[in-house]
C-alpha positions as CSV (number, residue, x, y, z in Angstrom):
1,M,13.1,11.4,3.2
2,P,12.4,8.7,2.1
3,I,9.1,8.4,3.9
4,V,6.4,5.7,3.5
5,H,2.8,6.3,4.5
6,F,0.5,3.2,5.0
7,L,-2.9,4.7,5.2
8,N,-5.9,3.5,7.2
9,V,-8.5,3.3,4.3
10,K,-11.2,0.9,5.3
11,Q,-10.7,-2.6,3.8
12,G,-8.6,-1.5,0.9
13,D,-5.1,-0.2,0.1
14,C,-3.3,3.1,-0.2
15,S,0.4,3.7,0.3
16,L,2.5,6.8,-0.4
17,I,6.2,7.0,-0.9
18,E,8.0,10.3,-0.6
19,H,11.2,9.7,-2.5
20,S,14.5,11.4,-1.9
21,S,14.3,12.8,-5.5
22,G,11.2,14.8,-4.5
23,H,8.9,12.5,-6.5
24,L,5.7,11.2,-4.9
25,T,4.5,7.6,-5.7
26,V,1.0,6.5,-4.7
27,I,0.3,2.8,-4.7
28,D,-3.5,2.1,-5.0
29,V,-6.2,4.2,-3.5
30,C,-9.3,3.6,-1.4
31,N,-11.8,5.8,0.4
32,A,-10.9,8.9,-1.7
33,S,-13.8,11.4,-1.8
34,E,-14.6,15.1,-1.6
35,P,-13.3,16.4,1.7
36,N,-15.9,16.9,4.5
37,R,-13.9,18.9,7.0
38,L,-16.6,18.8,9.8
39,Q,-17.0,15.1,9.5
40,E,-13.2,14.6,9.4
41,A,-12.7,16.7,12.5
42,I,-15.3,14.6,14.4
43,V,-13.6,11.4,13.3
44,K,-10.2,12.7,14.4
45,R,-11.5,13.6,17.9
46,M,-13.2,10.3,18.3
47,A,-10.1,8.4,17.2
48,A,-7.9,10.4,19.5
49,A,-10.2,9.7,22.4
50,F,-10.3,5.9,21.8
51,K,-8.6,4.4,24.9
52,G,-8.7,0.7,24.3
53,V,-5.3,-0.9,25.0
54,R,-6.0,-4.6,24.3
55,G,-7.0,-6.5,21.2
56,D,-9.4,-4.5,19.0
57,F,-8.3,-0.8,18.9
58,G,-11.2,0.0,16.5
59,Q,-9.3,2.2,14.1
60,R,-11.0,0.7,11.1
61,N,-14.0,2.8,12.2
62,Y,-11.9,6.0,11.6
63,P,-10.6,5.7,8.1
64,V,-8.7,8.6,6.5
65,N,-9.5,10.2,3.1
66,P,-6.3,10.1,1.1
67,I,-7.3,13.3,-0.7
68,S,-7.6,15.2,2.5
69,Y,-4.5,13.5,4.0
70,M,-2.3,14.5,1.1
71,A,-3.7,18.0,0.8
72,D,-3.1,18.6,4.6
73,R,0.5,17.7,4.0
74,G,1.1,19.9,1.0
75,M,1.2,17.0,-1.5
76,A,-0.1,18.8,-4.6
77,S,1.0,16.5,-7.4
78,V,1.7,12.8,-7.9
79,F,4.7,11.7,-10.1
80,R,3.4,8.1,-10.5
81,F,0.2,6.3,-9.5
82,I,0.5,2.5,-9.4
83,L,-2.6,0.4,-9.6
84,T,-1.5,-3.0,-8.5
85,H,-4.4,-4.9,-10.0
86,P,-8.1,-4.2,-11.1
87,D,-10.0,-4.7,-7.8
88,M,-12.3,-1.9,-6.7
89,D,-10.8,-1.8,-3.2
90,H,-7.6,-0.6,-4.8
91,M,-9.2,2.1,-7.0
92,D,-12.0,3.4,-4.8
93,G,-12.2,7.1,-5.6
94,I,-9.7,7.0,-8.5
95,R,-11.7,9.3,-10.7
96,L,-11.6,12.2,-8.2
97,F,-8.1,11.4,-7.1
98,F,-6.8,11.8,-10.7
99,K,-8.8,15.0,-11.1
100,V,-7.2,16.5,-7.9
101,F,-3.6,15.2,-8.2
102,R,-3.2,14.6,-12.0
103,P,-0.5,11.9,-11.9
104,L,2.1,12.2,-14.6
105,N,2.6,8.5,-14.9
106,F,0.2,5.6,-14.4
107,W,1.3,2.0,-13.9
108,D,-1.3,-0.5,-14.9
109,T,-1.6,-4.1,-16.1
110,D,-2.9,-5.3,-19.5
111,N,-5.8,-7.0,-17.8
112,N,-9.1,-7.8,-19.5
113,E,-11.3,-7.5,-16.4
114,T,-14.9,-6.5,-16.7
115,K,-17.4,-5.6,-14.0
116,D,-21.2,-5.7,-13.7
117,F,-22.6,-3.2,-11.2
118,S,-26.3,-4.0,-12.0
119,D,-26.5,-6.5,-9.1
120,D,-24.4,-4.5,-6.6
121,A,-27.0,-3.7,-3.9
122,S,-24.4,-2.6,-1.4
123,G,-23.3,0.5,-3.4
124,E,-19.9,0.2,-1.7
125,F,-18.0,1.1,-4.9
126,S,-18.7,3.5,-7.7
127,E,-19.4,2.4,-11.3
128,E,-18.0,5.9,-12.3
129,D,-14.7,4.9,-10.8
130,W,-14.6,1.7,-12.8
131,N,-15.6,3.4,-16.1
132,F,-13.0,6.1,-15.5
133,Y,-10.4,3.3,-15.0
134,V,-11.5,1.5,-18.1
135,G,-11.0,4.7,-20.1
136,L,-7.5,5.0,-18.8
137,R,-6.8,1.3,-19.5
138,D,-8.3,1.2,-23.0
139,G,-6.9,4.5,-24.2
140,K,-9.7,7.0,-23.7
141,P,-8.7,8.9,-20.6
142,D,-10.3,12.0,-19.2
143,T,-6.8,13.0,-18.1
144,D,-3.6,12.3,-19.9
145,P,-1.1,10.4,-17.7
146,R,1.6,8.4,-19.4
147,R,0.3,4.8,-19.0
148,L,3.0,2.1,-18.5
149,T,2.5,-1.7,-18.3
150,L,5.6,-3.2,-16.7
151,Y,6.8,-6.6,-15.8
152,S,9.2,-8.4,-13.5
153,G,12.8,-7.2,-14.0
154,D,11.9,-4.1,-16.1
155,R,14.3,-1.3,-15.7
156,N,14.1,2.3,-16.8
157,K,15.1,5.9,-16.0
158,Y,13.5,7.4,-12.8
159,F,11.9,4.3,-11.3
160,N,15.1,2.2,-10.9
161,L,17.8,3.8,-13.0
162,N,19.5,7.2,-12.6
163,D,20.4,9.7,-15.4
164,Q,23.6,7.7,-16.1
165,G,21.7,4.4,-16.6
166,E,22.9,3.0,-13.3
167,G,20.9,1.5,-10.5
168,G,19.1,3.9,-8.3
169,G,16.5,6.4,-9.5
170,D,13.4,6.2,-7.2
171,G,14.4,2.7,-6.1
172,L,11.3,0.9,-7.3
173,N,12.1,-2.7,-8.5
174,I,9.4,-4.7,-10.1
175,L,9.3,-8.3,-9.0
176,A,5.9,-9.3,-10.5
177,P,3.9,-9.8,-12.6
178,T,5.4,-11.7,-15.5
179,P,3.7,-11.9,-18.9
180,G,2.8,-15.5,-18.1
181,L,1.1,-14.6,-14.8
182,L,-0.9,-11.9,-16.5
183,S,-1.9,-14.1,-19.4
184,E,-3.1,-16.8,-17.0
185,A,-5.0,-14.2,-14.9
186,N,-6.8,-13.0,-18.1
187,E,-7.7,-16.6,-18.9
188,T,-9.0,-17.5,-15.5
189,G,-10.5,-14.2,-14.4
190,D,-8.5,-14.4,-11.1
191,Y,-6.4,-11.2,-11.1
192,N,-4.6,-11.6,-7.8
193,D,-1.6,-13.2,-9.5
194,S,-1.5,-10.4,-12.1
195,S,-0.7,-8.0,-9.2
196,Y,2.3,-5.8,-9.1
197,V,4.8,-6.7,-6.3
198,L,7.3,-4.0,-5.8
199,L,10.6,-3.9,-3.8
200,Y,11.4,-0.4,-2.7
201,R,15.2,0.1,-2.0
202,T,16.2,3.2,-0.2
203,G,19.9,2.4,-0.4
204,V,20.0,1.1,3.1
205,H,16.6,-0.5,3.6
206,R,14.3,-2.8,1.6
207,L,10.5,-2.5,1.8
208,L,8.3,-5.0,0.0
209,F,4.8,-4.1,-1.3
210,G,2.8,-7.3,-1.8
211,G,-0.3,-6.1,-3.6
212,D,-2.8,-8.9,-3.7
213,S,-0.3,-11.4,-4.9
214,H,-1.0,-15.1,-4.5
215,D,1.0,-18.4,-4.6
216,K,2.1,-18.5,-8.2
217,T,3.5,-15.0,-7.9
218,W,5.6,-15.9,-4.9
219,E,6.8,-19.1,-6.6
220,H,8.1,-16.8,-9.4
221,I,9.6,-14.3,-6.9
222,L,11.5,-16.9,-4.9
223,N,12.8,-18.6,-8.1
224,T,13.9,-15.3,-9.7
225,H,14.4,-12.7,-7.0
226,E,15.2,-14.7,-3.9
227,K,18.3,-12.8,-2.9
228,S,16.5,-9.4,-3.2
229,V,13.6,-10.4,-0.9
230,T,15.5,-12.4,1.8
231,D,15.3,-10.8,5.2
232,V,13.5,-7.6,4.2
233,D,13.0,-4.7,6.6
234,V,9.3,-4.2,6.0
235,L,6.6,-6.2,4.2
236,I,3.2,-4.7,3.2
237,A,1.3,-7.9,3.6
238,P,-0.3,-9.4,0.4
239,H,-4.0,-9.2,0.3
240,H,-4.1,-6.8,3.3
241,G,-2.9,-9.7,5.5
242,R,-5.9,-11.9,4.9
243,R,-5.5,-15.7,5.0
244,S,-7.2,-15.9,1.6
245,D,-6.7,-19.6,1.2
246,R,-3.0,-19.3,0.4
247,S,0.4,-20.5,1.4
248,Y,2.6,-18.3,3.6
249,D,5.7,-20.4,3.2
250,F,7.4,-17.5,1.4
251,L,7.7,-15.9,4.8
252,D,10.5,-18.4,5.6
253,V,12.7,-16.5,3.0
254,V,11.2,-13.0,3.2
255,N,11.4,-13.1,7.0
256,P,10.3,-9.4,7.4
257,A,11.5,-7.5,10.5
258,L,8.0,-5.9,10.5
259,T,4.8,-6.6,8.5
260,L,1.9,-4.1,8.1
261,F,-1.6,-5.5,7.8
262,G,-4.6,-3.6,6.4
263,N,-8.2,-3.8,7.8
264,A,-10.3,-7.0,8.0
265,D,-12.1,-9.0,10.5
266,S,-9.7,-10.6,12.9
267,S,-11.0,-14.1,11.9
268,D,-9.9,-13.4,8.3
269,L,-6.3,-12.3,9.1
270,A,-3.3,-14.6,8.8
271,Y,-2.1,-14.1,12.3
272,G,-1.0,-17.7,12.7
273,A,1.4,-17.6,9.7
274,F,3.3,-14.7,11.3
275,S,3.0,-15.6,15.0
276,S,4.3,-19.2,14.4
277,R,7.4,-17.7,12.9
278,G,7.8,-15.0,15.5
279,L,7.3,-12.2,13.0
280,P,5.9,-8.9,14.4
281,I,3.0,-7.2,12.7
282,I,1.0,-4.0,13.1
283,T,-2.5,-3.6,11.7
284,N,-4.3,-0.5,10.6
285,N,-7.1,-1.4,13.1
286,Q,-4.5,-1.1,15.9
287,A,-2.5,1.8,14.7
288,G,-4.6,3.9,12.4
289,S,-2.3,5.1,9.6
290,I,1.4,4.1,9.9
291,L,4.4,6.2,8.8
292,L,7.8,4.7,8.2
293,D,10.8,7.1,8.3
294,A,13.2,5.2,6.2
295,D,15.7,8.0,6.2
296,K,16.6,6.7,9.6
297,S,18.5,3.5,10.5
298,P,16.8,1.6,12.0
299,I,13.6,2.7,10.4
300,E,11.4,4.8,12.8
301,V,7.7,3.8,13.0
302,Y,5.0,6.3,13.8
303,V,1.2,5.8,14.2
304,T,-1.8,8.0,14.3
305,N,-3.5,6.2,17.2
306,R,-1.9,7.6,20.3
307,A,-3.6,5.0,22.5
308,F,-1.9,2.2,20.6
309,A,1.5,3.9,20.8
310,E,1.1,4.4,24.5
311,A,0.0,0.8,25.0
312,V,3.2,-0.4,23.3
313,N,5.6,2.1,24.9
314,G,4.0,2.9,28.2
315,S,4.3,6.5,27.1
316,T,4.9,8.2,23.8
317,Y,5.4,11.6,22.1
318,A,4.1,13.4,19.1
319,A,6.4,13.3,16.1
320,A,8.3,16.5,15.5
321,N,8.3,16.3,11.7
322,H,5.2,14.2,11.0
323,A,2.0,16.0,11.9
324,G,-0.6,13.9,13.6
325,Y,1.7,11.0,14.3
326,Y,3.0,9.5,17.5
327,Y,6.3,7.5,18.0
328,H,5.8,3.8,18.0
329,G,9.2,2.2,17.8
330,L,12.0,1.0,15.5
331,V,12.2,-1.7,12.8
332,E,14.7,-4.1,14.4
333,R,15.3,-7.8,14.4
334,E,15.3,-9.6,17.7
């Protein structure tokens, strides 16, 4: 360890960090539900048999259930759960997830978001999940995690300080939001710029989790944390990699050696912003779930879609220590 899991969870977010301390951090959740082992076995067989090697690898059709994924890997408890911001595609299944894993610490924002499910004909998300979250946010939880609301530059024991009060801990450094960004989000009702942006330092590597951050967040980050985010190893793309009517000029500084995109229609993704800068990306739709072994230098990359790994490498092999994954390559700068 440290190991980062970037899960293929429909058009939402869920990342896991296995820290060297033994702590487990979960950032957002989507597609969490009661395990259906027969259905999951069918999906796994179909995904493994998918042999497309160009363009659309179709892995968004085979999402994983984070609850099953974690249980299958012996992850029985969560030290901290971080909700980057109050969008339903970042808390889909949160009620059951908290019931199963009972996080000890819950990172939230002091947002004032409200939601009306009365006109939601799609039924994509659960009002019970939203009500459960509001109970956590407003102090009436069904479970009792320690709720923390943190801001850019905050430091404390365990997440970025060790027992001696020195830098280290679990290596989680908060770059955003600021109180001002959160206040403006509460006034406008646009909560993307209230999103947590986290820099995870392993001691050797830097991995940047973008949440759904927008332009004002990146203006703050470049003004306040430019050195920390220059030439990072891995970027978890803001807003799942969607274009989202935003500037990607921050990439000129961040210059990630690898960027991970979530699922969305190809027409919605910001391919041009990355390709014009020569920045490599991997999408969940290509790779399925993605695992980064940040204990290695360079970082080793594994994916669950064997067909994609073979298309990249010509041949591939199953990971010895990461069940269900296939070797993809290394995080290296050209």
